[in-house]
DRENTOR-622584 format. One record per residue (C-alpha): x, y, z; residue in three letters; residue number from 0. Coordinates in Angstrom, 2 decimals. Layout:
N
c1, c2, c3, residuo, num
X, Y, Z, ALA, NUM $
...
//
This chain:
569
c1, c2, c3, residuo, num
-61.78, 35.57, 54.04, MET, 0 $
-58.37, 35.92, 55.71, ILE, 1 $
-57.99, 32.19, 56.38, PRO, 2 $
-58.80, 31.51, 52.71, LEU, 3 $
-56.18, 34.02, 51.51, ILE, 4 $
-53.60, 32.57, 53.87, GLN, 5 $
-54.43, 29.08, 52.64, SER, 6 $
-53.95, 30.16, 49.01, ASN, 7 $
-50.65, 31.85, 49.87, ASN, 8 $
-49.42, 28.69, 51.60, ILE, 9 $
-50.32, 26.58, 48.55, LYS, 10 $
-48.58, 29.02, 46.22, GLN, 11 $
-45.48, 29.07, 48.42, ASN, 12 $
-45.43, 25.28, 48.45, ARG, 13 $
-45.73, 25.15, 44.65, LEU, 14 $
-43.01, 27.77, 44.32, LEU, 15 $
-40.71, 25.88, 46.69, ASN, 16 $
-41.41, 22.68, 44.78, LYS, 17 $
-40.55, 24.38, 41.46, LYS, 18 $
-37.40, 25.86, 42.96, LEU, 19 $
-36.37, 22.41, 44.20, LYS, 20 $
-36.97, 20.95, 40.71, HIS, 21 $
-34.96, 23.75, 39.11, ILE, 22 $
-32.15, 23.31, 41.63, ALA, 23 $
-32.16, 19.53, 41.05, LEU, 24 $
-32.09, 20.08, 37.31, LEU, 25 $
-29.14, 22.47, 37.65, ILE, 26 $
-27.29, 19.95, 39.86, ILE, 27 $
-27.95, 17.15, 37.32, ILE, 28 $
-26.72, 19.34, 34.44, LEU, 29 $
-23.57, 20.27, 36.38, ILE, 30 $
-22.96, 16.60, 37.22, ALA, 31 $
-23.43, 15.57, 33.59, ILE, 32 $
-21.01, 18.30, 32.50, ASN, 33 $
-18.38, 17.24, 35.04, VAL, 34 $
-18.73, 13.57, 34.10, ILE, 35 $
-18.62, 14.32, 30.36, SER, 36 $
-15.42, 16.32, 30.83, ASN, 37 $
-13.75, 13.53, 32.76, SER, 38 $
-15.03, 10.67, 30.61, ILE, 39 $
-14.36, 11.24, 26.89, TYR, 40 $
-15.72, 8.77, 24.36, LYS, 41 $
-15.89, 8.86, 20.57, ARG, 42 $
-18.45, 6.81, 18.68, PHE, 43 $
-17.83, 5.54, 15.16, ASP, 44 $
-21.24, 5.15, 13.52, LEU, 45 $
-19.92, 4.51, 10.00, THR, 46 $
-20.76, 1.14, 8.42, ALA, 47 $
-17.14, 0.45, 7.47, ASP, 48 $
-15.72, 1.68, 10.82, LYS, 49 $
-13.35, 4.00, 8.99, ARG, 50 $
-12.66, 6.07, 12.12, TYR, 51 $
-11.98, 3.12, 14.40, THR, 52 $
-8.26, 2.53, 14.74, LEU, 53 $
-7.07, -1.04, 14.40, SER, 54 $
-5.44, -2.70, 17.37, LYS, 55 $
-2.04, -2.56, 15.63, ALA, 56 $
-2.30, 1.23, 15.16, SER, 57 $
-3.38, 1.79, 18.74, ALA, 58 $
-0.50, -0.32, 20.06, ASN, 59 $
2.07, 1.69, 18.10, ILE, 60 $
1.13, 5.00, 19.75, ILE, 61 $
0.08, 3.59, 23.12, LYS, 62 $
3.41, 4.15, 24.86, ASP, 63 $
4.47, 7.36, 23.09, VAL, 64 $
5.47, 9.69, 25.94, ASP, 65 $
6.73, 12.74, 24.03, SER, 66 $
5.09, 14.74, 21.26, PRO, 67 $
4.85, 13.52, 17.67, ILE, 68 $
4.42, 16.70, 15.61, ILE, 69 $
2.65, 16.22, 12.28, ILE, 70 $
2.63, 18.87, 9.56, ASP, 71 $
0.04, 18.08, 6.90, VAL, 72 $
0.48, 19.97, 3.63, PHE, 73 $
-2.84, 18.82, 2.18, LEU, 74 $
-4.43, 22.19, 2.75, SER, 75 $
-6.02, 24.87, 0.61, GLY, 76 $
-9.33, 26.38, -0.46, ASP, 77 $
-9.17, 25.57, -4.17, ASP, 78 $
-9.10, 21.79, -3.94, PHE, 79 $
-11.37, 19.77, -6.18, PRO, 80 $
-14.19, 18.22, -4.15, SER, 81 $
-12.59, 14.73, -4.26, GLU, 82 $
-9.42, 15.96, -2.56, PHE, 83 $
-11.33, 18.03, -0.03, ARG, 84 $
-12.79, 14.70, 1.01, LYS, 85 $
-9.28, 13.28, 1.41, LEU, 86 $
-8.36, 16.38, 3.42, GLN, 87 $
-11.33, 15.86, 5.76, ASN, 88 $
-10.66, 12.13, 6.11, GLU, 89 $
-7.03, 12.87, 7.02, THR, 90 $
-8.11, 15.36, 9.68, LYS, 91 $
-10.63, 12.99, 11.23, GLN, 92 $
-8.15, 10.10, 11.27, LEU, 93 $
-5.54, 12.26, 13.02, LEU, 94 $
-8.16, 13.35, 15.53, GLU, 95 $
-8.75, 9.68, 16.27, GLU, 96 $
-5.01, 9.11, 16.78, PHE, 97 $
-4.89, 12.20, 19.01, SER, 98 $
-7.84, 10.95, 21.08, SER, 99 $
-5.86, 7.78, 21.85, LYS, 100 $
-2.73, 9.70, 22.85, ASN, 101 $
-2.50, 13.41, 23.66, ASP, 102 $
1.08, 13.47, 22.35, ASN, 103 $
-0.16, 13.18, 18.75, ILE, 104 $
-0.23, 16.83, 17.64, LEU, 105 $
-1.01, 17.97, 14.11, PHE, 106 $
-1.59, 21.05, 12.01, GLN, 107 $
-2.59, 21.67, 8.40, PHE, 108 $
-0.33, 23.97, 6.39, ILE, 109 $
-0.89, 25.44, 2.94, ASN, 110 $
2.66, 25.81, 1.55, PRO, 111 $
1.54, 27.79, -1.53, ILE, 112 $
-0.86, 30.18, 0.20, GLU, 113 $
1.72, 32.99, 0.28, ASP, 114 $
2.17, 34.06, -3.34, GLU, 115 $
5.40, 35.92, -2.52, ALA, 116 $
7.14, 32.73, -1.30, HIS, 117 $
5.19, 30.20, -3.37, ARG, 118 $
8.04, 29.15, -5.71, ASP, 119 $
10.55, 29.08, -2.86, GLN, 120 $
8.32, 26.81, -0.73, ASN, 121 $
7.66, 24.49, -3.68, ILE, 122 $
11.40, 24.15, -4.29, GLN, 123 $
12.19, 23.51, -0.62, GLN, 124 $
9.55, 20.80, -0.33, LEU, 125 $
10.63, 19.21, -3.64, SER, 126 $
14.23, 19.06, -2.40, ASN, 127 $
13.00, 17.05, 0.60, ARG, 128 $
11.26, 14.56, -1.69, GLY, 129 $
7.76, 16.05, -1.34, LEU, 130 $
6.90, 16.45, -5.00, GLN, 131 $
3.85, 18.57, -5.89, PRO, 132 $
0.88, 16.97, -7.59, MET, 133 $
-0.91, 18.71, -10.46, ARG, 134 $
-4.63, 18.12, -10.69, LEU, 135 $
-7.04, 18.71, -13.51, SER, 136 $
-10.09, 20.26, -11.90, VAL, 137 $
-13.49, 20.25, -13.61, GLN, 138 $
-16.12, 22.04, -11.59, GLU, 139 $
-19.11, 24.10, -12.67, ASN, 140 $
-18.43, 23.07, -16.26, GLY, 141 $
-14.97, 24.70, -16.27, LYS, 142 $
-11.51, 23.12, -16.41, SER, 143 $
-8.48, 24.35, -14.50, SER, 144 $
-5.25, 23.06, -13.00, GLU, 145 $
-4.37, 23.11, -9.32, GLU, 146 $
-1.17, 22.23, -7.46, VAL, 147 $
-1.33, 20.34, -4.15, ILE, 148 $
1.19, 18.69, -1.84, PHE, 149 $
-0.29, 15.34, -0.74, PRO, 150 $
2.30, 14.77, 1.99, TRP, 151 $
2.78, 14.98, 5.72, ALA, 152 $
5.92, 15.25, 7.84, LEU, 153 $
5.96, 13.54, 11.25, ALA, 154 $
8.69, 14.47, 13.74, SER, 155 $
9.59, 12.72, 16.98, TYR, 156 $
12.71, 13.24, 19.11, ASN, 157 $
14.69, 14.97, 16.33, ASP, 158 $
13.71, 12.34, 13.74, THR, 159 $
11.41, 13.13, 10.82, THR, 160 $
9.69, 10.80, 8.35, VAL, 161 $
7.73, 11.55, 5.20, ILE, 162 $
4.17, 10.19, 5.03, ILE, 163 $
2.50, 9.99, 1.60, PRO, 164 $
-1.20, 10.81, 1.59, LEU, 165 $
-1.99, 9.83, -2.00, VAL, 166 $
-1.94, 6.20, -3.14, LYS, 167 $
-1.16, 6.20, -6.86, ASN, 168 $
-2.55, 3.60, -9.21, LYS, 169 $
-1.98, 3.41, -12.96, ILE, 170 $
-5.09, 4.36, -14.94, GLY, 171 $
-7.11, 5.46, -11.88, ALA, 172 $
-9.53, 8.38, -12.09, THR, 173 $
-9.31, 11.15, -9.49, GLN, 174 $
-12.21, 9.60, -7.56, GLN, 175 $
-10.55, 6.17, -7.60, GLU, 176 $
-7.29, 7.82, -6.57, LEU, 177 $
-8.95, 9.41, -3.55, VAL, 178 $
-10.75, 6.18, -2.62, THR, 179 $
-7.46, 4.26, -2.72, ASN, 180 $
-5.78, 7.00, -0.70, SER, 181 $
-8.47, 7.08, 1.99, VAL, 182 $
-8.20, 3.29, 2.37, GLN, 183 $
-4.42, 3.65, 2.70, HIS, 184 $
-4.41, 6.53, 5.20, LEU, 185 $
-4.38, 4.58, 8.46, GLU, 186 $
-1.60, 2.29, 7.26, TYR, 187 $
0.43, 5.28, 5.98, ALA, 188 $
0.31, 7.09, 9.34, PHE, 189 $
0.71, 3.95, 11.46, ALA, 190 $
3.71, 2.94, 9.36, ASP, 191 $
5.23, 6.41, 9.79, GLY, 192 $
4.66, 6.38, 13.56, PHE, 193 $
6.18, 2.90, 13.74, SER, 194 $
9.36, 4.12, 12.03, LYS, 195 $
9.61, 6.96, 14.55, LEU, 196 $
8.84, 5.06, 17.75, THR, 197 $
9.83, 1.43, 17.20, LYS, 198 $
13.55, 0.65, 17.05, PRO, 199 $
14.81, -1.74, 14.40, LYS, 200 $
14.70, -5.30, 15.65, ARG, 201 $
14.75, -7.71, 12.71, LYS, 202 $
17.79, -8.62, 10.59, LYS, 203 $
17.79, -9.42, 6.87, ILE, 204 $
20.54, -11.27, 5.02, ALA, 205 $
21.04, -10.46, 1.33, ILE, 206 $
22.47, -13.71, -0.02, LEU, 207 $
25.67, -13.60, -2.07, LYS, 208 $
27.89, -16.25, -3.57, GLY, 209 $
25.62, -17.59, -6.33, ASN, 210 $
26.11, -14.66, -8.66, ASN, 211 $
23.04, -12.78, -7.48, GLN, 212 $
22.31, -9.26, -8.73, LEU, 213 $
25.00, -6.69, -8.03, ASP, 214 $
24.31, -4.24, -5.22, ASP, 215 $
23.70, -1.33, -7.61, LYS, 216 $
20.74, -3.18, -9.16, TYR, 217 $
19.01, -3.75, -5.83, ILE, 218 $
20.14, -0.48, -4.26, PHE, 219 $
16.77, 1.30, -4.23, ASP, 220 $
14.88, -1.55, -2.60, PHE, 221 $
17.59, -2.31, -0.04, VAL, 222 $
17.72, 1.38, 0.83, LYS, 223 $
13.97, 1.32, 1.50, LYS, 224 $
14.29, -1.83, 3.61, LEU, 225 $
16.94, -0.06, 5.69, GLY, 226 $
14.23, 2.24, 7.06, GLU, 227 $
12.70, -0.76, 8.84, TYR, 228 $
15.35, -3.45, 9.36, TYR, 229 $
19.03, -4.18, 9.78, PHE, 230 $
20.49, -5.25, 6.41, ILE, 231 $
23.70, -7.17, 5.78, ALA, 232 $
25.19, -9.17, 2.89, PRO, 233 $
25.72, -12.85, 3.59, PHE, 234 $
27.86, -15.10, 1.42, THR, 235 $
27.46, -18.86, 1.24, LEU, 236 $
31.03, -19.35, 0.08, ASP, 237 $
32.11, -20.45, 3.56, SER, 238 $
29.76, -23.45, 3.34, VAL, 239 $
32.45, -25.34, 1.43, ALA, 240 $
34.93, -25.15, 4.33, THR, 241 $
32.76, -24.84, 7.45, ASN, 242 $
29.03, -25.42, 6.78, PRO, 243 $
28.06, -25.75, 10.44, GLN, 244 $
29.54, -22.36, 11.28, LYS, 245 $
27.81, -20.83, 8.26, THR, 246 $
24.46, -22.23, 9.41, LEU, 247 $
24.98, -20.88, 12.92, LYS, 248 $
25.74, -17.40, 11.57, GLU, 249 $
22.81, -17.53, 9.14, LEU, 250 $
20.44, -18.39, 11.98, ASN, 251 $
21.12, -14.98, 13.56, THR, 252 $
19.03, -13.47, 10.74, PHE, 253 $
15.25, -13.42, 10.54, ASP, 254 $
14.91, -13.33, 6.75, LEU, 255 $
17.04, -14.17, 3.72, ILE, 256 $
16.63, -12.63, 0.27, ILE, 257 $
18.09, -14.27, -2.81, SER, 258 $
17.80, -11.83, -5.73, ALA, 259 $
18.18, -13.54, -9.10, LYS, 260 $
20.89, -16.16, -8.50, PRO, 261 $
22.51, -17.39, -11.73, THR, 262 $
24.94, -20.04, -10.43, GLU, 263 $
23.90, -23.45, -9.12, ILE, 264 $
23.50, -24.12, -5.42, PHE, 265 $
25.58, -26.98, -4.03, THR, 266 $
23.96, -29.64, -1.86, GLU, 267 $
25.84, -28.24, 1.14, GLU, 268 $
24.41, -24.77, 0.49, GLU, 269 $
20.92, -26.16, 0.04, LYS, 270 $
21.13, -28.04, 3.34, LEU, 271 $
22.21, -24.87, 5.16, VAL, 272 $
19.27, -22.97, 3.62, LEU, 273 $
16.90, -25.85, 4.38, ASP, 274 $
17.92, -25.97, 8.04, GLN, 275 $
17.54, -22.19, 8.26, PHE, 276 $
13.91, -22.72, 7.23, THR, 277 $
13.50, -25.63, 9.67, MET, 278 $
14.47, -23.31, 12.53, GLN, 279 $
11.75, -20.84, 11.56, GLY, 280 $
13.71, -18.56, 9.23, GLY, 281 $
11.75, -16.65, 6.56, LYS, 282 $
12.78, -16.54, 2.90, SER, 283 $
12.15, -14.41, -0.18, LEU, 284 $
13.28, -16.04, -3.42, TRP, 285 $
13.40, -14.17, -6.74, LEU, 286 $
14.35, -16.84, -9.24, VAL, 287 $
14.69, -17.08, -13.04, ASP, 288 $
14.28, -20.57, -14.46, ALA, 289 $
15.09, -19.24, -17.95, VAL, 290 $
18.17, -17.32, -19.08, THR, 291 $
17.05, -14.22, -20.94, MET, 292 $
18.21, -10.62, -20.56, GLU, 293 $
16.60, -7.52, -22.06, LYS, 294 $
20.01, -5.79, -22.26, ASP, 295 $
21.25, -8.32, -24.81, SER, 296 $
18.12, -7.72, -26.88, LEU, 297 $
18.84, -3.99, -27.07, TYR, 298 $
22.41, -4.70, -28.25, GLN, 299 $
21.77, -7.32, -30.94, THR, 300 $
18.03, -7.16, -31.61, GLY, 301 $
17.55, -10.82, -30.75, LYS, 302 $
18.68, -13.35, -28.18, SER, 303 $
18.27, -17.03, -27.33, LEU, 304 $
16.26, -17.98, -24.25, ALA, 305 $
17.21, -21.31, -22.67, PHE, 306 $
16.64, -23.10, -19.35, PRO, 307 $
18.70, -22.13, -16.31, ARG, 308 $
19.60, -24.90, -13.88, ASP, 309 $
20.11, -23.70, -10.32, LEU, 310 $
19.83, -27.16, -8.74, ASN, 311 $
16.79, -25.94, -6.78, LEU, 312 $
14.07, -28.05, -8.41, THR, 313 $
13.92, -30.65, -5.61, ASP, 314 $
14.34, -27.88, -3.03, PHE, 315 $
11.16, -26.05, -4.05, PHE, 316 $
9.36, -29.27, -5.00, PHE, 317 $
9.60, -30.54, -1.43, LYS, 318 $
8.14, -27.26, -0.13, TYR, 319 $
5.18, -27.49, -2.53, GLY, 320 $
5.91, -25.59, -5.75, ILE, 321 $
7.61, -26.01, -9.11, ARG, 322 $
9.07, -23.18, -11.21, ILE, 323 $
8.69, -24.24, -14.82, ASN, 324 $
11.32, -23.25, -17.43, PRO, 325 $
8.84, -21.48, -19.71, VAL, 326 $
8.31, -17.80, -20.53, ILE, 327 $
5.01, -16.16, -19.62, THR, 328 $
3.77, -13.74, -22.29, SER, 329 $
0.61, -11.68, -22.10, SER, 330 $
-1.42, -9.18, -24.07, LEU, 331 $
-1.81, -7.22, -20.82, TYR, 332 $
1.77, -6.03, -20.57, SER, 333 $
4.04, -3.01, -20.24, ALA, 334 $
5.33, -1.47, -23.47, PRO, 335 $
8.91, -1.55, -24.66, ILE, 336 $
10.48, 1.75, -25.80, THR, 337 $
12.52, 1.57, -29.00, LEU, 338 $
14.10, 4.13, -31.34, ALA, 339 $
12.29, 3.89, -34.67, ILE, 340 $
13.74, 5.51, -37.79, GLY, 341 $
17.12, 6.42, -39.26, GLU, 342 $
19.74, 8.75, -37.77, GLY, 343 $
18.50, 12.14, -36.59, SER, 344 $
14.97, 11.35, -37.71, GLU, 345 $
14.61, 8.42, -35.32, SER, 346 $
11.99, 8.75, -32.59, GLN, 347 $
11.34, 6.81, -29.41, PHE, 348 $
8.06, 4.92, -29.49, GLN, 349 $
6.24, 2.82, -26.91, HIS, 350 $
5.41, -0.52, -28.52, LEU, 351 $
3.45, -3.51, -27.28, GLN, 352 $
5.76, -6.08, -25.73, TRP, 353 $
4.21, -9.34, -24.49, PRO, 354 $
7.24, -10.41, -22.45, TYR, 355 $
6.69, -7.74, -19.75, SER, 356 $
3.39, -8.99, -18.27, PRO, 357 $
1.59, -6.74, -15.81, LEU, 358 $
0.16, -8.44, -12.76, ALA, 359 $
-2.89, -6.82, -11.15, PRO, 360 $
-3.08, -7.05, -7.38, ALA, 361 $
-5.20, -9.72, -5.75, ALA, 362 $
-7.67, -8.23, -3.27, LYS, 363 $
-8.18, -9.13, 0.37, GLN, 364 $
-4.58, -10.08, 1.11, HIS, 365 $
-2.43, -7.72, 3.21, PRO, 366 $
0.48, -7.92, 0.75, ILE, 367 $
-1.39, -7.04, -2.42, THR, 368 $
-4.60, -5.25, -1.43, ASN, 369 $
-5.02, -1.78, -2.98, ASN, 370 $
-1.68, -2.07, -4.80, MET, 371 $
-0.47, -0.81, -8.17, ASN, 372 $
0.30, -3.05, -11.15, LEU, 373 $
3.53, -5.04, -10.86, VAL, 374 $
5.79, -5.31, -13.89, LYS, 375 $
7.63, -8.53, -14.75, PHE, 376 $
10.27, -9.23, -17.42, ASP, 377 $
10.57, -12.69, -19.00, PHE, 378 $
8.83, -14.21, -16.00, SER, 379 $
8.32, -17.93, -15.58, ASN, 380 $
5.30, -19.86, -14.34, GLN, 381 $
4.78, -21.51, -10.95, ILE, 382 $
2.83, -24.72, -10.32, ASP, 383 $
1.53, -25.39, -6.81, THR, 384 $
1.75, -28.99, -5.57, LEU, 385 $
-0.35, -30.84, -3.02, LYS, 386 $
1.10, -31.09, 0.48, ASN, 387 $
0.32, -29.75, 3.96, ASN, 388 $
1.57, -26.23, 3.19, ILE, 389 $
-0.90, -23.36, 2.67, LYS, 390 $
-0.32, -21.69, -0.70, LYS, 391 $
-1.54, -18.24, -1.69, THR, 392 $
-1.06, -16.92, -5.22, ILE, 393 $
-0.03, -13.32, -4.69, LEU, 394 $
0.43, -12.28, -8.31, LEU, 395 $
-0.65, -13.82, -11.59, GLU, 396 $
-0.73, -12.76, -15.20, SER, 397 $
-3.89, -11.59, -16.96, ALA, 398 $
-6.27, -14.13, -18.48, SER, 399 $
-4.93, -13.45, -22.00, LEU, 400 $
-1.59, -15.17, -21.43, SER, 401 $
0.56, -17.81, -23.06, ASN, 402 $
3.41, -20.10, -22.02, LEU, 403 $
6.33, -20.31, -24.44, GLU, 404 $
8.78, -23.17, -24.17, GLY, 405 $
12.56, -22.83, -24.44, VAL, 406 $
15.04, -22.90, -26.11, PRO, 407 $
13.48, -20.07, -28.11, LYS, 408 $
14.82, -17.10, -30.02, GLU, 409 $
13.34, -13.80, -28.85, ILE, 410 $
13.52, -10.94, -31.37, SER, 411 $
12.58, -7.28, -31.22, LEU, 412 $
10.93, -7.77, -34.60, ASP, 413 $
7.87, -9.04, -32.76, ILE, 414 $
6.83, -5.42, -32.13, VAL, 415 $
6.20, -4.99, -35.89, THR, 416 $
3.59, -7.74, -35.93, LYS, 417 $
0.00, -7.50, -34.79, GLN, 418 $
-0.48, -9.93, -31.85, PRO, 419 $
-3.08, -12.64, -32.32, ASN, 420 $
-5.40, -12.84, -29.25, PRO, 421 $
-6.12, -16.51, -30.04, ALA, 422 $
-2.45, -17.23, -29.31, PHE, 423 $
-2.84, -16.07, -25.69, PHE, 424 $
-5.19, -18.83, -24.56, ASN, 425 $
-3.52, -20.36, -21.50, LYS, 426 $
-5.36, -18.24, -18.92, GLY, 427 $
-3.94, -16.74, -15.75, LYS, 428 $
-0.51, -17.97, -14.68, GLN, 429 $
0.91, -17.86, -11.15, ALA, 430 $
3.98, -15.61, -10.93, LEU, 431 $
4.41, -15.17, -7.16, ALA, 432 $
3.33, -17.57, -4.40, VAL, 433 $
3.28, -17.35, -0.60, LEU, 434 $
3.92, -20.60, 1.29, LEU, 435 $
2.94, -20.84, 4.97, GLU, 436 $
3.08, -23.71, 7.43, GLY, 437 $
5.32, -26.35, 8.98, ASN, 438 $
7.70, -27.43, 6.23, PHE, 439 $
9.27, -30.86, 5.86, THR, 440 $
13.01, -30.86, 5.32, SER, 441 $
14.24, -31.39, 1.77, VAL, 442 $
16.75, -33.86, 3.26, TYR, 443 $
14.31, -35.79, 5.41, ASN, 444 $
15.19, -39.51, 5.13, ASN, 445 $
18.03, -38.66, 2.74, LYS, 446 $
21.78, -38.80, 3.06, ILE, 447 $
23.07, -35.41, 4.22, LYS, 448 $
25.98, -33.72, 2.39, PRO, 449 $
27.51, -32.94, 5.80, PHE, 450 $
26.82, -33.97, 9.39, LYS, 451 $
24.51, -31.68, 11.34, LEU, 452 $
25.00, -30.89, 15.00, THR, 453 $
21.22, -30.75, 15.36, GLU, 454 $
19.09, -32.24, 12.61, GLU, 455 $
15.55, -30.79, 12.22, ILE, 456 $
13.15, -32.43, 9.79, ASN, 457 $
9.96, -30.44, 10.50, THR, 458 $
10.10, -26.69, 10.69, SER, 459 $
8.56, -24.26, 13.09, LYS, 460 $
5.64, -22.30, 11.67, LEU, 461 $
7.21, -20.09, 9.00, THR, 462 $
6.71, -18.52, 5.55, GLU, 463 $
8.44, -18.50, 2.18, ILE, 464 $
7.64, -16.29, -0.82, VAL, 465 $
8.80, -17.40, -4.26, VAL, 466 $
8.68, -15.07, -7.28, ILE, 467 $
9.36, -16.50, -10.73, ALA, 468 $
11.29, -13.45, -11.94, ASP, 469 $
14.55, -12.04, -10.65, GLY, 470 $
14.17, -8.73, -12.49, ASP, 471 $
11.17, -7.68, -10.42, ILE, 472 $
13.64, -6.31, -7.83, ILE, 473 $
16.05, -4.78, -10.37, LYS, 474 $
16.21, -0.97, -10.58, ASN, 475 $
17.48, 0.82, -13.67, ASP, 476 $
20.90, 2.48, -13.77, ILE, 477 $
21.16, 5.92, -15.38, LEU, 478 $
24.58, 7.61, -15.62, ARG, 479 $
25.87, 5.09, -13.10, ASN, 480 $
23.16, 6.15, -10.61, THR, 481 $
20.47, 3.72, -9.37, PRO, 482 $
16.94, 4.85, -10.23, GLN, 483 $
13.73, 4.29, -8.30, GLU, 484 $
12.54, 0.70, -8.49, LEU, 485 $
9.45, 0.39, -10.65, GLY, 486 $
9.81, 3.78, -12.37, PHE, 487 $
9.83, 3.72, -16.18, ASP, 488 $
11.58, 6.88, -17.29, ARG, 489 $
10.32, 6.43, -20.87, TRP, 490 $
6.60, 6.42, -20.05, THR, 491 $
6.73, 8.26, -16.71, GLY, 492 $
4.75, 5.47, -15.04, LYS, 493 $
5.65, 3.97, -11.69, THR, 494 $
4.78, 0.31, -11.27, TYR, 495 $
4.11, -1.37, -7.93, GLY, 496 $
7.30, -3.48, -7.76, ASN, 497 $
8.83, -1.75, -4.75, LYS, 498 $
5.54, -1.60, -2.86, GLU, 499 $
4.88, -5.28, -3.50, PHE, 500 $
8.33, -6.38, -2.34, LEU, 501 $
8.22, -4.11, 0.71, LEU, 502 $
4.76, -5.38, 1.65, ASN, 503 $
6.06, -8.93, 1.23, THR, 504 $
8.99, -8.38, 3.58, VAL, 505 $
6.80, -6.53, 6.08, ASN, 506 $
4.33, -9.41, 6.03, TYR, 507 $
7.05, -11.99, 6.57, LEU, 508 $
8.58, -10.07, 9.49, LEU, 509 $
5.55, -8.30, 10.95, ASP, 510 $
5.07, -9.23, 14.60, ASP, 511 $
2.74, -6.29, 15.31, ASP, 512 $
0.16, -7.08, 12.63, GLY, 513 $
0.62, -3.62, 11.10, LEU, 514 $
0.53, -4.95, 7.53, ILE, 515 $
-2.99, -6.31, 8.12, ASN, 516 $
-4.34, -2.75, 8.18, ILE, 517 $
-3.99, -2.81, 4.40, ARG, 518 $
-7.02, -5.07, 4.07, THR, 519 $
-9.31, -2.38, 5.48, LYS, 520 $
-12.00, -1.48, 2.92, GLU, 521 $
-13.59, 1.98, 2.98, ILE, 522 $
-16.40, 3.11, 0.70, ALA, 523 $
-16.12, 6.77, -0.28, VAL, 524 $
-19.16, 8.51, -1.78, ALA, 525 $
-18.69, 11.28, -4.35, PHE, 526 $
-20.96, 13.80, -6.01, LEU, 527 $
-21.47, 13.51, -9.77, ASN, 528 $
-19.74, 16.61, -11.12, GLN, 529 $
-21.34, 16.26, -14.57, GLU, 530 $
-24.82, 16.30, -13.06, LYS, 531 $
-23.88, 19.22, -10.84, ILE, 532 $
-22.77, 21.23, -13.87, ALA, 533 $
-25.75, 20.31, -16.07, SER, 534 $
-28.44, 20.65, -13.39, GLN, 535 $
-26.97, 23.55, -11.43, LYS, 536 $
-29.55, 26.14, -12.57, THR, 537 $
-32.47, 23.78, -11.97, THR, 538 $
-31.51, 23.08, -8.36, TRP, 539 $
-30.74, 26.74, -7.67, GLN, 540 $
-34.26, 27.66, -8.79, LEU, 541 $
-35.75, 24.84, -6.72, VAL, 542 $
-33.86, 25.99, -3.62, ASN, 543 $
-34.99, 29.59, -4.09, ILE, 544 $
-38.55, 29.18, -5.33, LEU, 545 $
-39.71, 26.15, -3.34, LEU, 546 $
-39.29, 27.79, 0.12, PRO, 547 $
-41.09, 30.93, -1.15, LEU, 548 $
-43.94, 28.82, -2.54, ALA, 549 $
-44.27, 26.93, 0.73, LEU, 550 $
-44.31, 30.17, 2.74, LEU, 551 $
-46.99, 31.61, 0.43, THR, 552 $
-49.11, 28.47, 0.77, LEU, 553 $
-48.78, 28.40, 4.56, LEU, 554 $
-49.66, 32.09, 4.74, GLY, 555 $
-52.78, 31.54, 2.64, TYR, 556 $
-53.86, 28.58, 4.80, ILE, 557 $
-53.23, 30.56, 8.01, PHE, 558 $
-55.31, 33.54, 6.80, ASN, 559 $
-58.12, 31.24, 5.61, TYR, 560 $
-58.32, 29.44, 8.97, LEU, 561 $
-58.11, 32.74, 10.86, ARG, 562 $
-60.98, 34.29, 8.87, LYS, 563 $
-63.08, 31.16, 9.23, LYS, 564 $
-62.57, 31.07, 12.99, ARG, 565 $
-63.33, 34.71, 13.70, TYR, 566 $
-65.92, 35.35, 10.97, ALA, 567 $
-69.21, 36.71, 12.31, GLY, 568 $
//
């Protein structure tokens, strides 16, 4: 028997050794996997819309950041409505993605109103820095309440701080639509903020003077915003009369020119200088009125005569592929006009329908206009696009219920007392802003030049021009001699998308990094139906409580039945 026992012991020892080897190998494999996983970090974006995958432009902006960017996010709190908790979570996950690309991206969420003792003081401090609180109407569990949030972030880098908005406002949007728009805008908002912090200004913009363009106070707000991105300087064309070649040379040191509502004609010498600027690859933004009509004169007299304005630019734009027609675009889809109605102390301000301030909804799927607020025009004209080799994109157009009114024409405030006839607005959508892209042919090709050029160029480098058939789109209001925010209507409290549209336009024209293209990113955000939650709350609570108990009872019965059947007898 001893040999048999020894044989069994040997077999058992072999099996034990084999098991120990397997366990040891398993431990070694687990340790190796752990070491490798710690050294090789990879995030996987499994969402259909790739919402957590940073665009190449965003990644490039933070790629070379070698000192910390500290981000304080004030979108924090426990009493958020569910929609804004989603925005809070999306913000956190996006910042985690930025941080995974560069360890110097550091962030924290702060609730500025958590401490009741310092609540009012914190609100005031943040408001003084331009971080205005947002009041939300919350409807959950069938009850209504109001909450205050701060949808802002502050990003600091090397003693410089920028404000990053987290909410993308849109007139008439529900809270769910507001959050969807904001989530789509998040990556661009943070990438734009990081770009301001880390990328020095490189491009130069010339604000054209000399043809009675808008005074500085009327374009102050927009130019101030542009100054966050670019070098800005006024540039007069007056010197063209005495030394056009020198003027052209100086103009060519700029990357973009902006002509904001010129009202005096351009001479042929000035047009040639501007044409050759384009031929050498210069970008242009034109805000032009082909009709003379001012709202200020209407307020003073109650009526005014609209008539054509000749700027001597018809052939200039015609050669590039567009024509601005001297007609007024009116629309049923328009911003109201605010007038005092009544006598003396009994007069009241009322918002009345005004067809001469058409509202242009944003066209989707273009970086300039995607996910943008309504843009307000005043006495805008209409643009025709002509056939040539230039690519033309209509950026903004009036609503389908629009009309074109010829001039001369008397415009009177009395129109607000009459019920508009929809049949009158039958001309369909009208182009109000057009982007031109391509290799332009010189306006003076095969023509006698008004002065001799040192170097004549008749076909341009690849470049872009944007033409807007309304000079007032860039004009901010003046209140007590102080420029107001562009696009803000103090009478209705609404903020239109004028500044955003113009800023996006300039960014598109001068964007070498492709940052503006992030705006085309589409993200689908799913929300719970709060009405169903409130109405079916009790039903689902009972289901969640009773169904597990019923299943346990049924399983217990089946188990006992099978047990009795197996061991019976």
